[in-house]
C-alpha positions, -999 to +999 in steps of 0.1 A: +603+065-083+637+055-097+625+030-119+599+054-138+627+079-141+646+054-153+625+043-180+618+082-193+655+082-196+655+051-215+622+067-240+644+098-242+676+077-254+650+060-275+634+091-292+671+108-295+682+074-315+648+073-336+653+112-347+691+109-354+685+078-370+658+095-391+682+125-399+711+103-409+690+081-434+672+110-449+705+128-453+725+097-468+692+093-491+690+127-504+660+136-525+639+109-537+636+096-572+604+116-576+622+145-567+655+140-587+629+139-617+616+169-609+649+184-603+660+173-636+626+189-655+635+219-635+671+223-648+662+220-685+676+241-708+642+262-722+654+286-742+643+285-777+666+276-799+659+297-830+648+332-829+653+367-818+655+376-782+635+409-773+655+412-738+685+434-754+658+455-771+635+458-739+667+464-719+680+494-739+650+506-751+649+537-733+684+541-742+708+556-770+722+524-785+721+514-822+700+485-831+730+470-843+749+469-813+719+457-792+735+422-785+771+432-782+759+460-757+740+432-741+765+410-731+785+436-723+763+444-697+756+410-684+794+404-684+798+436-656+767+425-636+789+389-633+818+402-627+802+426-602+787+401-585+817+374-583+834+403-565+808+406-542+791+439-548+754+444-541+736+472-559+704+485-553+694+492-591+711+483-625+704+504-651+720+499-686+757+517-695+745+538-719+730+573-722+693+576-721+673+591-750+659+624-743+625+614-755+623+594-724+626+620-702+592+632-718+551+634-706+539+601-710+505+614-700+497+627-731+496+591-744+473+562-741+479+543-712+495+508-716+465+489-707+448+509-735+411+516-718+394+542-741+427+549-759+406+553-793+384+578-776+415+598-764+432+600-797+397+606-816+389+637-796+424+654-807+443+632-833+466+664-838+474+664-805+483+629-804+501+634-837+524+661-823+534+639-791+541+610-812+566+630-827+585+634-801+588+598-797+607+588-830+633+563-816+607+544-795+579+543-823+606+532-850+617+502-827+583+489-828+592+471-860+620+453-847+600+444-815+571+425-836+601+404-854+612+394-815+604+357-809+615+352-770+622+369-739+654+353-723+671+369-693+709+363-695+716+377-662+729+358-636+702+340-612+710+362-582+689+381-561+713+414-568+708+407-606+682+425-627+651+403-629+634+419-659+634+445-689+603+464-692+594+486-726+588+516-702+568+540-723+575+523-758+542+500-752+524+535-747+537+548-776+532+520-803+493+517-787+490+554-795+501+551-832+480+523-840+451+543-826+462+571-845+465+552-874+428+540-872+415+577-867+429+590-894+414+562-917+439+532-922+415+510-905+430+479-917+466+487-911+459+495-878+441+465-868+471+445-884+497+465-866+478+463-832+474+424-838+510+416-844+515+436-811+493+411-794+513+377-814+548+394-806+537+395-763+518+363-766+547+346-780+572+363-753+551+351-723+557+316-731+595+318-743+608+336-709+625+325-679+615+353-661+584+355-642+584+392-642+588+391-679+557+365-682+536+391-663+551+420-679+542+404-716+506+395-700+497+431-690+508+445-722+490+421-743+456+429-725+460+461-734+467+461-769+437+433-768+411+461-754+429+486-781+419+462-807+383+455-793+379+491-794+387+491-830+365+463-839+336+478-823+343+510-842+348+497-873+314+490-900+305+453-905+322+449-938+352+459-922+378+430-935+399+415-907+438+410-914+448+376-914+477+388-884+442+392-864+438+358-868+474+343-862+473+363-831+440+353-817+440+315-828+430+289-805+448+285-772+478+261-775+498+243-748+528+269-757+503+296-742+498+281-709+534+262-705+548+278-677+581+254-675+607+284-685+597+308-660+595+284-633+626+271-643+642+307-643+628+310-606+644+274-596+677+286-601+670+320-587+657+304-554+691+278-557+712+311-555+692+327-528+687+295-504+723+282-508+741+287-472+776+290-462+795+291-433+807+328-430+845+330-423+837+348-388+810+325-379+814+308-349+817+267-347+782+267-329+768+290-360+783+265-385+768+236-369+732+247-365+730+256-402+743+220-409+718+207-387+690+228-401+699+232-439+708+209-463+711+224-498+704+190-519+675+178-504+659+212-499+666+215-537+645+184-541+614+197-519+615+229-539+617+211-573+589+188-563+568+219-552+578+239-587+565+211-608+531+213-599+533+244-623+554+226-649+551+192-673+527+178-690+501+172-661+500+207-654+499+218-690+466+193-694+453+210-662+460+244-674+442+239-708+411+224-691+415+260-673+419+246-639+434+263-613+454+248-587+447+257-548+472+263-522+451+241-500+460+209-526+492+214-523+517+187-509+528+199-474+563+190-471+562+197-433+540+169-426+568+143-438+595+125-417+618+135-441+615+173-431+639+163-401+669+160-426+664+201-435+640+215-411+647+250-424+648+240-460+613+222-453+595+252-440+610+276-470+599+252-495+561+253-479+563+287-478+573+294-514+554+270-535+519+285-525+528+321-539+529+309-576+493+296-574+485+336-582+507+335-612+489+302-627+462+320-623+471+351-641+482+330-668+448+310-674+434+348-670+453+358-699+442+325-718+406+337-712+414+373-723+427+357-758+395+337-763+374+363-752+390+382-781+388+356-805+351+358-798+349+393-812+365+379-843+339+349-844+310+374-837+318+394-868+321+361-892+291+343-880+269+373-881+226+361-879+196+378-869+196+363-834+200+387-803+239+392-794+233+377-764+223+343-776+247+343-805+278+346-776+264+313-758+267+295-792+301+300-792+324+273-801+344+252-773+374+264-779+362+300-770+353+288-738+372+292-709+366+263-682+333+268-658+340+306-652+314+331-656+316+353-689+285+368-707+273+399-726+258+432-712+238+442-746+230+476-729+269+485-725+281+464-752+303+447-733+317+414-733+333+398-703+347+369-687+356+365-647+392+368-637+407+339-610+433+363-602+410+392-594+374+377-593+356+410-586+374+430-614+363+409-647+379+413-679+356+432-707+354+444-740+334+464-762+314+447-787+298+463-815+258+461-813+240+445-843 
């Protein structure tokens, strides 16, 4: 009996020595070479070197700030938030340090929805009512011209869970879509088509040129709304309606930039670093500080998180996205299955929990590319008219207008093109198409 207990003791000691050795080895090693490469990838500066940032305009969209002062006031707000965070302030919400526009208190229900479904029909039913409604939004309406000249959407606030995460256009996109629809109904079809296509093109640029995951989703939603309005205009236009060059530019073939997510994932990585850095509190006991040290190592945890995030960023990710191939949470590497997880158990589990959440955002980006291809198909159908049935013509579209193996088609009875969404498969994206 004593011999058995002695051997059990030896085994326990050996196990403890083994665990301690593995812990020490991985703590001393830190991130692997591949993980260090991933960290470097996600710490690159993806901010566009040239162009105009849309963030200040959208941040102050509902506020009374002259356009010539937007950048300076943005710098002031960023500094104020940074100083507050350094001082330890935690605020539930941040809003611009400026008075709100009186028009921001208007009733947006009278405008087209930013999803733009049936916008043209709403305006056609009562053009005068829409004309009167738009007259109550003079500043937001005028700012559309400045918006369409922006090139990227960069959040300069600190990467911190207490700081603002995005700038939203508020009711401005609804104002702009309503104005485009009214322009079309009043007979300026070419100008209206050009305006809505410039809006699509701007949101398309901003979706790529951003370090904000939320900003990317805002851009996708607003671009989708503009695409729907464009489709309504095209369906109502005569066959010989000239298509402005702005539409060919906005709906050009999908490029690497349209599916590249490095900027937004770098922003998420910086955000995660700020929220998951453990620090010993002055009033923490020695045992609490010891537990934190034993279960979390920020250096190794950053390596794991970067390794996971790199699945959504880089050359391999771009090739996959251009082929319309989604990631699956089941195929992502599991950090918790590795011996190195001993070096930072909490960080290991957090990395495995966080990464699958971004699969849905990958799907939304792929869906957006599919929506753009479907809209471009509308232009192609107008450029290549034949006597063949519409469904047959749709199947003859070139490869550049197809989105992987996902289901797409045309419902001749409803005069609708559709393509399945990956994010919400039960809700296909639909666009009206003129019957031949």
